[in-house]
KOLMIDREN-247787 format. One record per residue (C-alpha): residue number from 1; x, y, z. Coordinates in steps of 0.02 Angstrom, whole numbers. Example, Ala and Ser with C-alpha at 12.3 -4.5 7.8 and 13.67 -1.06 7.14 Angstrom:
SITE  nr      x      y      z
SITE   1    615   -225    390
SITE   2    684    -53    357
This chain:
SITE  nr      x      y      z
SITE   1   5401   6265   5853
SITE   2   5389   6076   5871
SITE   3   5262   5996   5757
SITE   4   5158   5934   5902
SITE   5   5120   6108   5963
SITE   6   4948   6165   5915
SITE   7   4921   6320   5810
SITE   8   4736   6318   5854
SITE   9   4757   6463   5977
SITE  10   4800   6574   5827
SITE  11   4668   6501   5711
SITE  12   4494   6574   5692
SITE  13   4350   6463   5749
SITE  14   4283   6464   5571
SITE  15   4451   6403   5502
SITE  16   4458   6264   5632
SITE  17   4285   6200   5580
SITE  18   4328   6217   5395
SITE  19   4490   6120   5420
SITE  20   4395   5975   5500
SITE  21   4274   5970   5353
SITE  22   4416   5976   5226
SITE  23   4506   5831   5311
SITE  24   4351   5724   5285
SITE  25   4324   5779   5104
SITE  26   4498   5777   5028
SITE  27   4518   5773   4840
SITE  28   4602   5626   4753
SITE  29   4758   5732   4727
SITE  30   4763   5783   4910
SITE  31   4745   5603   4968
SITE  32   4883   5548   4849
SITE  33   5004   5684   4904
SITE  34   4964   5649   5088
SITE  35   5007   5465   5064
SITE  36   5172   5511   4981
SITE  37   5216   5643   5111
SITE  38   5192   5514   5248
SITE  39   5280   5367   5166
SITE  40   5403   5434   5037
SITE  41   5461   5595   5118
SITE  42   5504   5543   5295
SITE  43   5660   5650   5310
SITE  44   5709   5743   5467
SITE  45   5606   5901   5498
SITE  46   5479   5853   5366
SITE  47   5328   5812   5473
SITE  48   5178   5876   5376
SITE  49   5004   5902   5442
SITE  50   4854   5913   5326
SITE  51   4718   6044   5322
SITE  52   4796   6154   5455
SITE  53   4702   6307   5516
SITE  54   4820   6458   5518
SITE  55   4736   6621   5564
SITE  56   4590   6646   5445
SITE  57   4651   6516   5320
SITE  58   4670   6328   5303
SITE  59   4831   6262   5224
SITE  60   4818   6099   5126
SITE  61   4983   6035   5197
SITE  62   5098   6119   5321
SITE  63   5268   6077   5393
SITE  64   5271   6190   5546
SITE  65   5455   6164   5586
SITE  66   5507   6217   5410
SITE  67   5370   6350   5399
SITE  68   5322   6273   5231
SITE  69   5146   6261   5160
SITE  70   5105   6154   5009
SITE  71   4944   6198   4918
SITE  72   4866   6078   4792
SITE  73   4773   6181   4663
SITE  74   4637   6120   4547
SITE  75   4569   6206   4393
SITE  76   4463   6328   4494
SITE  77   4623   6415   4547
SITE  78   4645   6480   4368
SITE  79   4489   6588   4379
SITE  80   4522   6775   4395
SITE  81   4435   6796   4563
SITE  82   4525   6644   4635
SITE  83   4694   6707   4575
SITE  84   4665   6871   4667
SITE  85   4606   6779   4824
SITE  86   4753   6657   4819
SITE  87   4878   6800   4802
SITE  88   4804   6891   4952
SITE  89   4802   6729   5052
SITE  90   4984   6691   5007
SITE  91   5036   6866   5063
SITE  92   4944   6844   5229
SITE  93   5027   6675   5260
SITE  94   5198   6743   5212
SITE  95   5173   6882   5339
SITE  96   5153   6744   5468
SITE  97   5325   6680   5416
SITE  98   5271   6538   5301
SITE  99   5333   6497   5127
SITE 100   5193   6441   5009
SITE 101   5226   6312   4875
SITE 102   5088   6281   4748
SITE 103   5071   6122   4647
SITE 104   4932   6071   4529
SITE 105   4816   5922   4541
SITE 106   4885   5865   4374
SITE 107   5064   5868   4437
SITE 108   5017   5770   4593
SITE 109   4921   5640   4493
SITE 110   5044   5620   4348
SITE 111   5213   5688   4405
SITE 112   5222   5646   4591
SITE 113   5410   5616   4589
SITE 114   5440   5793   4527
SITE 115   5321   5863   4658
SITE 116   5413   5770   4796
SITE 117   5581   5833   4731
SITE 118   5515   6012   4733
SITE 119   5455   5989   4912
SITE 120   5623   5912   4964
SITE 121   5714   6060   4888
SITE 122   5600   6182   4981
SITE 123   5631   6088   5144
SITE 124   5819   6102   5116
SITE 125   5806   6292   5124
SITE 126   5825   6345   5305
SITE 127   5689   6470   5351
SITE 128   5736   6637   5424
SITE 129   5727   6647   5614
SITE 130   5606   6793   5597
SITE 131   5422   6759   5569
SITE 132   5397   6880   5428
SITE 133   5467   6927   5260
SITE 134   5625   7030   5253
SITE 135   5602   7217   5255
SITE 136   5633   7304   5089
SITE 137   5813   7362   5078
SITE 138   5870   7244   5216
């Protein structure tokens, strides 16, 4: 799917509103990564969008053509209830055919070159033509 195509038809109305709010209230780490994704990672098929509504969820950064989501996690993501929620959310997004890459606020703020290398490596992996995870035993 070309990056210009809208995914809004598949997004819930609540997720669309939440995405708009999140775009206006980005964290320092999200703003920093966004700047680097736009200016230091302009490789072919690496067009990222920020705060993208996908079904019931909002992805921090998403490259639709590579089916890659990058999530920037702060300290709240280490709490037990958030870990459970994040795992369920990741599974739901993977069922939609996305790969989810998680990076920490600390890594974005202090080790941005390593974060960008990790994203480049993930972009180099060609996604499966199917939109879901492989079946067990396949």
